[in-house]
BALOBA-1460 file (C-alpha; in Angstrom, 3 decimals):
// residues 368
<rec num="1" residu="m" x="151.025" y="56.639" z="98.952"/>
<rec num="2" residu="t" x="153.654" y="59.154" z="97.932"/>
<rec num="3" residu="g" x="154.589" y="61.365" z="100.866"/>
<rec num="4" residu="p" x="154.473" y="65.177" z="100.948"/>
<rec num="5" residu="r" x="157.315" y="67.076" z="99.275"/>
<rec num="6" residu="h" x="159.320" y="69.771" z="101.102"/>
<rec num="7" residu="t" x="158.313" y="72.185" z="98.332"/>
<rec num="8" residu="p" x="154.548" y="71.962" z="97.756"/>
<rec num="9" residu="l" x="153.433" y="70.672" z="94.393"/>
<rec num="10" residu="r" x="151.506" y="73.453" z="92.650"/>
<rec num="11" residu="l" x="148.182" y="72.320" z="91.167"/>
<rec num="12" residu="a" x="146.038" y="74.428" z="88.817"/>
<rec num="13" residu="v" x="142.386" y="73.369" z="88.948"/>
<rec num="14" residu="l" x="140.277" y="74.491" z="85.986"/>
<rec num="15" residu="t" x="136.542" y="74.242" z="85.471"/>
<rec num="16" residu="d" x="134.102" y="75.615" z="82.913"/>
<rec num="17" residu="a" x="131.098" y="75.129" z="85.224"/>
<rec num="18" residu="p" x="128.206" y="77.510" z="84.435"/>
<rec num="19" residu="r" x="126.798" y="77.030" z="87.947"/>
<rec num="20" residu="v" x="127.454" y="75.159" z="91.167"/>
<rec num="21" residu="a" x="126.657" y="71.448" z="91.218"/>
<rec num="22" residu="g" x="128.097" y="68.370" z="92.897"/>
<rec num="23" residu="s" x="131.375" y="68.492" z="90.977"/>
<rec num="24" residu="e" x="132.062" y="72.027" z="92.219"/>
<rec num="25" residu="i" x="131.217" y="71.097" z="95.826"/>
<rec num="26" residu="w" x="133.668" y="68.216" z="95.389"/>
<rec num="27" residu="l" x="136.410" y="70.748" z="94.611"/>
<rec num="28" residu="l" x="135.442" y="72.925" z="97.559"/>
<rec num="29" residu="d" x="135.644" y="69.963" z="99.935"/>
<rec num="30" residu="v" x="138.657" y="68.055" z="98.588"/>
<rec num="31" residu="l" x="141.150" y="70.726" z="97.531"/>
<rec num="32" residu="p" x="141.815" y="72.277" z="100.984"/>
<rec num="33" residu="l" x="142.707" y="68.819" z="102.358"/>
<rec num="34" residu="l" x="145.420" y="68.356" z="99.736"/>
<rec num="35" residu="r" x="147.666" y="70.808" z="101.587"/>
<rec num="36" residu="e" x="148.317" y="68.091" z="104.164"/>
<rec num="37" residu="q" x="149.570" y="65.928" z="101.278"/>
<rec num="38" residu="g" x="152.053" y="68.498" z="100.013"/>
<rec num="39" residu="i" x="149.812" y="69.956" z="97.299"/>
<rec num="40" residu="q" x="148.890" y="73.625" z="96.955"/>
<rec num="41" residu="a" x="145.825" y="74.025" z="94.747"/>
<rec num="42" residu="s" x="144.767" y="77.192" z="92.912"/>
<rec num="43" residu="v" x="141.272" y="77.317" z="91.417"/>
<rec num="44" residu="f" x="140.346" y="78.897" z="88.085"/>
<rec num="45" residu="l" x="136.591" y="79.575" z="87.982"/>
<rec num="46" residu="p" x="134.485" y="81.115" z="85.201"/>
<rec num="47" residu="q" x="133.260" y="84.680" z="85.443"/>
<rec num="48" residu="g" x="129.580" y="85.133" z="86.308"/>
<rec num="49" residu="a" x="127.299" y="85.657" z="89.267"/>
<rec num="50" residu="a" x="126.411" y="81.947" z="89.462"/>
<rec num="51" residu="m" x="129.981" y="81.178" z="90.562"/>
<rec num="52" residu="d" x="130.512" y="84.121" z="92.926"/>
<rec num="53" residu="e" x="129.468" y="82.289" z="96.091"/>
<rec num="54" residu="l" x="131.681" y="79.316" z="95.278"/>
<rec num="55" residu="a" x="134.608" y="81.661" z="94.634"/>
<rec num="56" residu="r" x="134.032" y="83.308" z="98.007"/>
<rec num="57" residu="r" x="133.872" y="79.977" z="99.825"/>
<rec num="58" residu="c" x="137.006" y="78.688" z="98.093"/>
<rec num="59" residu="a" x="138.890" y="81.810" z="99.202"/>
<rec num="60" residu="e" x="137.591" y="81.360" z="102.760"/>
<rec num="61" residu="r" x="139.161" y="77.895" z="102.773"/>
<rec num="62" residu="g" x="142.539" y="79.250" z="101.770"/>
<rec num="63" residu="l" x="142.446" y="78.500" z="98.052"/>
<rec num="64" residu="e" x="143.810" y="81.021" z="95.560"/>
<rec num="65" residu="v" x="140.981" y="81.868" z="93.143"/>
<rec num="66" residu="t" x="141.299" y="83.291" z="89.632"/>
<rec num="67" residu="r" x="138.279" y="84.069" z="87.455"/>
<rec num="68" residu="h" x="138.449" y="83.438" z="83.703"/>
<rec num="69" residu="d" x="136.542" y="83.898" z="80.434"/>
<rec num="70" residu="g" x="137.309" y="80.455" z="79.056"/>
<rec num="71" residu="v" x="139.649" y="77.539" z="79.713"/>
<rec num="72" residu="g" x="141.298" y="78.178" z="76.347"/>
<rec num="73" residu="t" x="142.666" y="81.487" z="77.686"/>
<rec num="74" residu="l" x="144.497" y="79.920" z="80.628"/>
<rec num="75" residu="g" x="147.571" y="78.442" z="78.974"/>
<rec num="76" residu="p" x="149.977" y="81.242" z="80.042"/>
<rec num="77" residu="a" x="148.396" y="81.578" z="83.503"/>
<rec num="78" residu="t" x="148.910" y="77.893" z="84.315"/>
<rec num="79" residu="a" x="152.237" y="77.288" z="82.562"/>
<rec num="80" residu="s" x="154.276" y="77.516" z="85.782"/>
<rec num="81" residu="f" x="152.210" y="74.938" z="87.669"/>
<rec num="82" residu="d" x="153.445" y="71.384" z="88.199"/>
<rec num="83" residu="l" x="150.137" y="69.875" z="87.129"/>
<rec num="84" residu="r" x="146.730" y="70.917" z="85.825"/>
<rec num="85" residu="l" x="143.443" y="69.286" z="86.836"/>
<rec num="86" residu="l" x="140.500" y="69.833" z="84.495"/>
<rec num="87" residu="q" x="136.781" y="69.444" z="85.160"/>
<rec num="88" residu="a" x="134.678" y="70.087" z="82.070"/>
<rec num="89" residu="w" x="130.949" y="70.365" z="81.541"/>
<rec num="90" residu="t" x="131.098" y="70.807" z="77.763"/>
<rec num="91" residu="p" x="133.010" y="68.865" z="75.066"/>
<rec num="92" residu="h" x="134.345" y="72.140" z="73.637"/>
<rec num="93" residu="t" x="136.399" y="72.597" z="76.805"/>
<rec num="94" residu="y" x="138.303" y="69.380" z="76.132"/>
<rec num="95" residu="a" x="139.354" y="70.686" z="72.725"/>
<rec num="96" residu="a" x="140.371" y="74.033" z="74.236"/>
<rec num="97" residu="a" x="142.416" y="72.264" z="76.899"/>
<rec num="98" residu="q" x="144.137" y="70.040" z="74.375"/>
<rec num="99" residu="a" x="145.127" y="73.047" z="72.290"/>
<rec num="100" residu="n" x="146.158" y="75.431" z="75.052"/>
<rec num="101" residu="l" x="147.218" y="73.615" z="78.221"/>
<rec num="102" residu="a" x="150.686" y="72.321" z="78.853"/>
<rec num="103" residu="t" x="151.011" y="68.689" z="79.819"/>
<rec num="104" residu="p" x="150.790" y="66.809" z="82.089"/>
<rec num="105" residu="y" x="147.237" y="67.163" z="83.314"/>
<rec num="106" residu="l" x="144.431" y="65.106" z="84.797"/>
<rec num="107" residu="t" x="140.815" y="65.182" z="83.626"/>
<rec num="108" residu="v" x="138.313" y="64.409" z="86.373"/>
<rec num="109" residu="v" x="134.959" y="63.153" z="85.086"/>
<rec num="110" residu="h" x="131.897" y="63.622" z="87.290"/>
<rec num="111" residu="d" x="129.477" y="62.990" z="84.400"/>
<rec num="112" residu="q" x="126.519" y="60.775" z="85.216"/>
<rec num="113" residu="l" x="127.568" y="58.615" z="82.244"/>
<rec num="114" residu="d" x="124.606" y="56.225" z="81.994"/>
<rec num="115" residu="y" x="121.039" y="57.571" z="81.782"/>
<rec num="116" residu="h" x="118.400" y="55.016" z="82.697"/>
<rec num="117" residu="y" x="115.601" y="56.590" z="80.699"/>
<rec num="118" residu="p" x="112.753" y="54.350" z="79.450"/>
<rec num="119" residu="l" x="111.584" y="53.653" z="75.890"/>
<rec num="120" residu="g" x="115.029" y="52.975" z="74.440"/>
<rec num="121" residu="l" x="116.377" y="56.393" z="75.417"/>
<rec num="122" residu="k" x="119.046" y="54.741" z="77.578"/>
<rec num="123" residu="v" x="120.755" y="53.364" z="74.468"/>
<rec num="124" residu="l" x="120.384" y="56.670" z="72.653"/>
<rec num="125" residu="f" x="122.063" y="58.571" z="75.469"/>
<rec num="126" residu="q" x="124.931" y="56.081" z="75.552"/>
<rec num="127" residu="l" x="125.501" y="56.751" z="71.866"/>
<rec num="128" residu="i" x="125.339" y="60.498" z="72.436"/>
<rec num="129" residu="y" x="127.853" y="60.290" z="75.276"/>
<rec num="130" residu="a" x="130.197" y="58.118" z="73.210"/>
<rec num="131" residu="v" x="130.319" y="60.766" z="70.472"/>
<rec num="132" residu="t" x="130.213" y="64.002" z="72.452"/>
<rec num="133" residu="k" x="132.303" y="63.178" z="75.531"/>
<rec num="134" residu="a" x="134.046" y="59.803" z="75.309"/>
<rec num="135" residu="r" x="135.674" y="60.561" z="71.957"/>
<rec num="136" residu="p" x="137.401" y="63.788" z="73.093"/>
<rec num="137" residu="l" x="138.295" y="62.162" z="76.436"/>
<rec num="138" residu="r" x="140.661" y="59.880" z="74.533"/>
<rec num="139" residu="r" x="142.875" y="62.900" z="73.830"/>
<rec num="140" residu="v" x="142.933" y="64.843" z="77.100"/>
<rec num="141" residu="g" x="145.482" y="63.254" z="79.411"/>
<rec num="142" residu="t" x="144.790" y="60.838" z="82.229"/>
<rec num="143" residu="v" x="141.081" y="60.344" z="82.929"/>
<rec num="144" residu="v" x="139.854" y="59.953" z="86.513"/>
<rec num="145" residu="t" x="136.268" y="59.339" z="87.588"/>
<rec num="146" residu="v" x="134.624" y="59.286" z="91.008"/>
<rec num="147" residu="s" x="133.222" y="55.769" z="91.325"/>
<rec num="148" residu="r" x="134.296" y="52.198" z="90.682"/>
<rec num="149" residu="w" x="131.291" y="51.439" z="88.507"/>
<rec num="150" residu="g" x="131.977" y="54.620" z="86.514"/>
<rec num="151" residu="q" x="135.564" y="53.533" z="85.946"/>
<rec num="152" residu="a" x="134.331" y="50.181" z="84.614"/>
<rec num="153" residu="f" x="131.676" y="51.881" z="82.453"/>
<rec num="154" residu="l" x="134.190" y="54.187" z="80.761"/>
<rec num="155" residu="e" x="136.600" y="51.348" z="80.128"/>
<rec num="156" residu="r" x="134.141" y="48.681" z="78.968"/>
<rec num="157" residu="r" x="131.271" y="50.591" z="77.399"/>
<rec num="158" residu="m" x="133.096" y="53.690" z="76.173"/>
<rec num="159" residu="r" x="136.374" y="51.844" z="75.441"/>
<rec num="160" residu="l" x="138.649" y="54.341" z="77.144"/>
<rec num="161" residu="r" x="142.010" y="53.014" z="78.253"/>
<rec num="162" residu="g" x="143.733" y="53.564" z="81.565"/>
<rec num="163" residu="v" x="140.813" y="55.182" z="83.386"/>
<rec num="164" residu="l" x="141.517" y="55.688" z="87.080"/>
<rec num="165" residu="g" x="138.855" y="55.600" z="89.780"/>
<rec num="166" residu="v" x="138.481" y="57.205" z="93.189"/>
<rec num="167" residu="t" x="135.554" y="57.007" z="95.566"/>
<rec num="168" residu="n" x="133.652" y="60.044" z="96.733"/>
<rec num="169" residu="g" x="133.622" y="61.005" z="100.379"/>
<rec num="170" residu="v" x="132.005" y="63.559" z="102.660"/>
<rec num="171" residu="d" x="132.962" y="65.391" z="105.845"/>
<rec num="172" residu="t" x="131.470" y="63.185" z="108.549"/>
<rec num="173" residu="a" x="131.883" y="65.908" z="111.176"/>
<rec num="174" residu="v" x="129.825" y="68.398" z="109.169"/>
<rec num="175" residu="f" x="127.341" y="65.790" z="107.963"/>
<rec num="176" residu="a" x="126.368" y="64.019" z="111.153"/>
<rec num="177" residu="p" x="123.176" y="63.324" z="113.118"/>
<rec num="178" residu="a" x="122.119" y="66.051" z="115.519"/>
<rec num="179" residu="p" x="121.460" y="65.351" z="119.199"/>
<rec num="180" residu="a" x="117.764" y="64.911" z="119.954"/>
<rec num="181" residu="e" x="117.237" y="68.390" z="121.427"/>
<rec num="182" residu="a" x="119.101" y="70.135" z="118.610"/>
<rec num="183" residu="r" x="117.171" y="68.127" z="116.026"/>
<rec num="184" residu="a" x="113.855" y="69.078" z="117.641"/>
<rec num="185" residu="a" x="114.857" y="72.754" z="117.586"/>
<rec num="186" residu="l" x="115.843" y="72.530" z="113.925"/>
<rec num="187" residu="r" x="112.527" y="70.932" z="113.038"/>
<rec num="188" residu="r" x="110.619" y="73.687" z="114.834"/>
<rec num="189" residu="h" x="112.695" y="76.356" z="113.094"/>
<rec num="190" residu="l" x="112.132" y="74.793" z="109.660"/>
<rec num="191" residu="g" x="108.491" y="73.954" z="110.251"/>
<rec num="192" residu="f" x="108.989" y="70.179" z="109.874"/>
<rec num="193" residu="d" x="106.064" y="68.995" z="111.979"/>
<rec num="194" residu="t" x="105.253" y="65.716" z="110.206"/>
<rec num="195" residu="f" x="107.348" y="62.853" z="108.771"/>
<rec num="196" residu="t" x="109.543" y="64.842" z="106.385"/>
<rec num="197" residu="v" x="110.873" y="63.591" z="103.058"/>
<rec num="198" residu="l" x="113.853" y="65.603" z="101.790"/>
<rec num="199" residu="v" x="114.301" y="65.762" z="97.989"/>
<rec num="200" residu="p" x="117.493" y="67.725" z="97.158"/>
<rec num="201" residu="g" x="119.167" y="68.167" z="93.790"/>
<rec num="202" residu="r" x="119.181" y="70.347" z="90.707"/>
<rec num="203" residu="f" x="115.951" y="70.122" z="88.754"/>
<rec num="204" residu="a" x="116.680" y="68.019" z="85.674"/>
<rec num="205" residu="l" x="115.059" y="65.125" z="83.818"/>
<rec num="206" residu="e" x="117.501" y="62.563" z="85.174"/>
<rec num="207" residu="k" x="116.908" y="63.666" z="88.770"/>
<rec num="208" residu="n" x="113.251" y="62.756" z="88.235"/>
<rec num="209" residu="q" x="111.700" y="65.198" z="90.709"/>
<rec num="210" residu="l" x="108.323" y="64.962" z="88.971"/>
<rec num="211" residu="a" x="108.089" y="61.357" z="90.181"/>
<rec num="212" residu="a" x="108.670" y="62.651" z="93.705"/>
<rec num="213" residu="v" x="105.847" y="65.207" z="93.312"/>
<rec num="214" residu="l" x="103.539" y="62.435" z="92.125"/>
<rec num="215" residu="a" x="104.620" y="60.264" z="95.070"/>
<rec num="216" residu="a" x="103.583" y="63.105" z="97.379"/>
<rec num="217" residu="r" x="100.082" y="62.806" z="95.949"/>
<rec num="218" residu="h" x="99.895" y="59.281" z="97.415"/>
<rec num="219" residu="c" x="101.243" y="60.372" z="100.835"/>
<rec num="220" residu="p" x="99.127" y="63.322" z="101.974"/>
<rec num="221" residu="d" x="100.214" y="62.842" z="105.607"/>
<rec num="222" residu="l" x="103.928" y="63.157" z="104.739"/>
<rec num="223" residu="t" x="105.716" y="66.431" z="103.952"/>
<rec num="224" residu="f" x="107.946" y="66.609" z="100.851"/>
<rec num="225" residu="v" x="110.642" y="69.288" z="100.902"/>
<rec num="226" residu="f" x="112.415" y="70.032" z="97.602"/>
<rec num="227" residu="v" x="115.786" y="71.801" z="97.626"/>
<rec num="228" residu="g" x="117.412" y="73.062" z="94.439"/>
<rec num="229" residu="d" x="117.508" y="75.851" z="91.897"/>
<rec num="230" residu="m" x="113.923" y="76.498" z="90.794"/>
<rec num="231" residu="d" x="114.716" y="78.521" z="87.667"/>
<rec num="232" residu="s" x="115.143" y="75.584" z="85.283"/>
<rec num="233" residu="p" x="112.213" y="74.357" z="83.136"/>
<rec num="234" residu="l" x="111.915" y="71.274" z="85.354"/>
<rec num="235" residu="g" x="111.776" y="73.438" z="88.451"/>
<rec num="236" residu="v" x="108.927" y="75.437" z="86.935"/>
<rec num="237" residu="a" x="107.189" y="72.224" z="85.850"/>
<rec num="238" residu="a" x="107.441" y="70.771" z="89.363"/>
<rec num="239" residu="r" x="105.776" y="73.824" z="90.864"/>
<rec num="240" residu="l" x="103.063" y="73.851" z="88.208"/>
<rec num="241" residu="l" x="102.378" y="70.146" z="88.770"/>
<rec num="242" residu="t" x="102.145" y="70.735" z="92.507"/>
<rec num="243" residu="r" x="99.621" y="73.517" z="91.981"/>
<rec num="244" residu="g" x="97.682" y="71.522" z="89.403"/>
<rec num="245" residu="l" x="97.333" y="68.600" z="91.817"/>
<rec num="246" residu="r" x="96.502" y="71.001" z="94.667"/>
<rec num="247" residu="l" x="99.093" y="69.397" z="96.911"/>
<rec num="248" residu="t" x="99.444" y="71.023" z="100.303"/>
<rec num="249" residu="n" x="102.216" y="68.717" z="101.556"/>
<rec num="250" residu="v" x="104.934" y="69.914" z="99.144"/>
<rec num="251" residu="r" x="107.407" y="72.730" z="99.855"/>
<rec num="252" residu="f" x="110.079" y="74.247" z="97.602"/>
<rec num="253" residu="l" x="113.010" y="75.861" z="99.398"/>
<rec num="254" residu="g" x="115.151" y="76.795" z="96.403"/>
<rec num="255" residu="r" x="118.942" y="76.756" z="96.449"/>
<rec num="256" residu="r" x="120.352" y="76.336" z="99.988"/>
<rec num="257" residu="w" x="123.792" y="76.306" z="101.575"/>
<rec num="258" residu="d" x="122.553" y="74.904" z="104.918"/>
<rec num="259" residu="m" x="122.232" y="71.299" z="103.785"/>
<rec num="260" residu="p" x="123.724" y="69.780" z="106.981"/>
<rec num="261" residu="a" x="120.874" y="71.248" z="109.010"/>
<rec num="262" residu="l" x="118.256" y="70.108" z="106.511"/>
<rec num="263" residu="y" x="119.572" y="66.543" z="106.604"/>
<rec num="264" residu="q" x="119.549" y="66.612" z="110.399"/>
<rec num="265" residu="a" x="115.958" y="67.820" z="110.527"/>
<rec num="266" residu="a" x="114.477" y="65.491" z="107.905"/>
<rec num="267" residu="d" x="113.353" y="61.878" z="108.371"/>
<rec num="268" residu="v" x="114.323" y="60.305" z="105.047"/>
<rec num="269" residu="l" x="116.018" y="61.214" z="101.772"/>
<rec num="270" residu="l" x="114.120" y="60.532" z="98.553"/>
<rec num="271" residu="q" x="116.223" y="60.340" z="95.395"/>
<rec num="272" residu="p" x="114.266" y="58.812" z="92.458"/>
<rec num="273" residu="t" x="117.234" y="59.448" z="90.184"/>
<rec num="274" residu="l" x="117.754" y="57.967" z="86.728"/>
<rec num="275" residu="a" x="121.454" y="58.856" z="86.459"/>
<rec num="276" residu="e" x="124.331" y="59.400" z="88.881"/>
<rec num="277" residu="n" x="128.063" y="58.837" z="89.054"/>
<rec num="278" residu="q" x="128.634" y="58.724" z="92.809"/>
<rec num="279" residu="s" x="126.121" y="60.985" z="94.461"/>
<rec num="280" residu="l" x="127.346" y="63.415" z="97.113"/>
<rec num="281" residu="v" x="123.734" y="64.019" z="98.135"/>
<rec num="282" residu="t" x="123.331" y="60.318" z="98.907"/>
<rec num="283" residu="l" x="126.560" y="60.210" z="100.905"/>
<rec num="284" residu="e" x="125.776" y="63.432" z="102.791"/>
<rec num="285" residu="a" x="122.365" y="62.092" z="103.802"/>
<rec num="286" residu="m" x="123.786" y="58.720" z="104.849"/>
<rec num="287" residu="a" x="126.511" y="60.403" z="106.909"/>
<rec num="288" residu="s" x="123.770" y="62.458" z="108.582"/>
<rec num="289" residu="g" x="122.009" y="59.276" z="109.673"/>
<rec num="290" residu="l" x="119.216" y="59.459" z="107.112"/>
<rec num="291" residu="p" x="117.925" y="56.336" z="105.375"/>
<rec num="292" residu="v" x="117.837" y="56.757" z="101.608"/>
<rec num="293" residu="v" x="115.006" y="55.718" z="99.300"/>
<rec num="294" residu="t" x="116.455" y="55.650" z="95.811"/>
<rec num="295" residu="t" x="116.585" y="53.689" z="92.575"/>
<rec num="296" residu="a" x="118.614" y="50.548" z="91.883"/>
<rec num="297" residu="i" x="120.747" y="52.062" z="89.121"/>
<rec num="298" residu="p" x="124.412" y="50.942" z="89.399"/>
<rec num="299" residu="a" x="125.660" y="54.172" z="90.932"/>
<rec num="300" residu="q" x="123.125" y="54.035" z="93.760"/>
<rec num="301" residu="a" x="123.394" y="50.298" z="94.313"/>
<rec num="302" residu="e" x="127.140" y="50.824" z="94.839"/>
<rec num="303" residu="l" x="126.324" y="53.029" z="97.848"/>
<rec num="304" residu="v" x="122.980" y="51.875" z="99.252"/>
<rec num="305" residu="r" x="122.410" y="48.282" z="100.335"/>
<rec num="306" residu="d" x="118.722" y="47.510" z="100.010"/>
<rec num="307" residu="g" x="117.216" y="46.848" z="103.420"/>
<rec num="308" residu="a" x="120.490" y="47.539" z="105.241"/>
<rec num="309" residu="d" x="120.990" y="51.309" z="105.036"/>
<rec num="310" residu="g" x="118.207" y="52.314" z="102.653"/>
<rec num="311" residu="l" x="115.679" y="51.044" z="100.150"/>
<rec num="312" residu="l" x="116.179" y="50.527" z="96.416"/>
<rec num="313" residu="v" x="112.858" y="51.103" z="94.691"/>
<rec num="314" residu="p" x="111.792" y="51.384" z="91.031"/>
<rec num="315" residu="p" x="111.187" y="55.066" z="90.142"/>
<rec num="316" residu="q" x="107.413" y="54.721" z="90.021"/>
<rec num="317" residu="p" x="105.409" y="57.154" z="92.178"/>
<rec num="318" residu="r" x="103.186" y="54.523" z="93.799"/>
<rec num="319" residu="l" x="106.138" y="52.302" z="94.703"/>
<rec num="320" residu="l" x="108.140" y="55.240" z="96.034"/>
<rec num="321" residu="a" x="105.148" y="56.307" z="98.112"/>
<rec num="322" residu="q" x="104.704" y="52.777" z="99.426"/>
<rec num="323" residu="a" x="108.328" y="52.645" z="100.582"/>
<rec num="324" residu="l" x="108.082" y="56.050" z="102.254"/>
<rec num="325" residu="r" x="104.865" y="55.186" z="104.063"/>
<rec num="326" residu="a" x="106.456" y="51.969" z="105.326"/>
<rec num="327" residu="l" x="109.339" y="53.928" z="106.834"/>
<rec num="328" residu="a" x="106.995" y="56.497" z="108.370"/>
<rec num="329" residu="q" x="105.061" y="53.689" z="110.060"/>
<rec num="330" residu="a" x="108.169" y="51.899" z="111.357"/>
<rec num="331" residu="p" x="110.295" y="54.437" z="113.275"/>
<rec num="332" residu="v" x="112.523" y="51.780" z="114.868"/>
<rec num="333" residu="q" x="113.425" y="50.278" z="111.481"/>
<rec num="334" residu="t" x="113.925" y="53.742" z="109.995"/>
<rec num="335" residu="a" x="116.312" y="54.724" z="112.790"/>
<rec num="336" residu="q" x="118.253" y="51.486" z="112.357"/>
<rec num="337" residu="l" x="118.629" y="52.082" z="108.615"/>
<rec num="338" residu="g" x="119.946" y="55.563" z="109.356"/>
<rec num="339" residu="r" x="122.515" y="54.318" z="111.865"/>
<rec num="340" residu="q" x="123.781" y="51.694" z="109.445"/>
<rec num="341" residu="a" x="123.922" y="54.264" z="106.652"/>
<rec num="342" residu="r" x="126.250" y="56.447" z="108.720"/>
<rec num="343" residu="e" x="128.437" y="53.485" z="109.622"/>
<rec num="344" residu="r" x="128.824" y="52.646" z="105.950"/>
<rec num="345" residu="v" x="130.037" y="56.166" z="105.172"/>
<rec num="346" residu="l" x="132.394" y="56.172" z="108.165"/>
<rec num="347" residu="s" x="133.934" y="52.930" z="106.937"/>
<rec num="348" residu="n" x="134.171" y="53.634" z="103.213"/>
<rec num="349" residu="h" x="133.372" y="57.221" z="102.193"/>
<rec num="350" residu="r" x="134.969" y="59.756" z="104.492"/>
<rec num="351" residu="l" x="136.313" y="62.905" z="102.849"/>
<rec num="352" residu="e" x="139.794" y="62.064" z="104.100"/>
<rec num="353" residu="h" x="139.641" y="58.806" z="102.116"/>
<rec num="354" residu="t" x="138.871" y="60.717" z="98.923"/>
<rec num="355" residu="a" x="141.557" y="63.347" z="99.512"/>
<rec num="356" residu="a" x="144.192" y="60.655" z="100.060"/>
<rec num="357" residu="q" x="143.241" y="58.893" z="96.824"/>
<rec num="358" residu="v" x="143.265" y="62.145" z="94.841"/>
<rec num="359" residu="a" x="146.601" y="63.223" z="96.328"/>
<rec num="360" residu="d" x="148.173" y="59.924" z="95.360"/>
<rec num="361" residu="l" x="146.994" y="60.298" z="91.768"/>
<rec num="362" residu="i" x="148.266" y="63.872" z="91.599"/>
<rec num="363" residu="h" x="151.717" y="62.967" z="92.895"/>
<rec num="364" residu="r" x="151.953" y="60.077" z="90.441"/>
<rec num="365" residu="a" x="150.842" y="62.236" z="87.507"/>
<rec num="366" residu="a" x="153.286" y="65.017" z="88.364"/>
<rec num="367" residu="r" x="156.243" y="62.722" z="88.945"/>
<rec num="368" residu="p" x="159.009" y="63.375" z="86.371"/>
């Protein structure tokens, strides 16, 4: 890897994110570590209350933060930087970047890419992605994505050339199992008094939380704890479904910033997802010593080995419930899965691994 320069390389990081999701947490975690690699990152975040907490946390970690009204306005503000790194939620941002940003720059793609919806919708969404995102990606500098399968998908299915791949990682000191006494205290504080299934993630069709609610119907002796912004239509639908089924074993905690403690207090992570790139939630749970029950889509199968550090299960409520009940009834096996899950993250997905890969790409891209 290219070593640090005596004069830090100045990196402008731009996002159009309307709210905080995994891609924004990725920035918060990775960018401060780049200083050790001779890179000084400045973050350009959109205006709006939804991004205020992220802006505050970025500043706390020593990152210079600038708020903006659109990526297309940032050409002059980023002209003096050695390199620009773009993360875009909307295709319009790619066009704005192409027109207004100086080169060179990297485009980091966290998109879920492949949606495993039933009834032929998978093919439809591939076509939609090819037109709305893949086409403009051909014109926006070097493309980087955050998984090996995603790199292959963009190259083979979307026919993009020269896509680079890095692997996601998490802070294994922050996301770690708690000692027995501390875990017991956390469970008392949170009211986790039965086998607790943690279901984190933004409420969206591809996250498939409604399947998790229906699984709870088949496991009345297990507690299901949902974490995520409840204001979306899917969040409202999940609460209405819970009330309609009169489920007393489902809790909704809303948006939380204390995820390490929640992982430590829970017994298993449930993620019946239909689309991911490389899930930080999965890696955070695994690093915390939680076994993961999730689907066998490529992104999840790249992280979770069925029967070794989690279970890969079709996203059908009865099958999900069956897998969860099996873990609840086999505490020794569940603990073993959790230990092996953490070992897998320690070996392959530490945050330092990701930062080193990203730093190498940045130095290469900025090299004259």
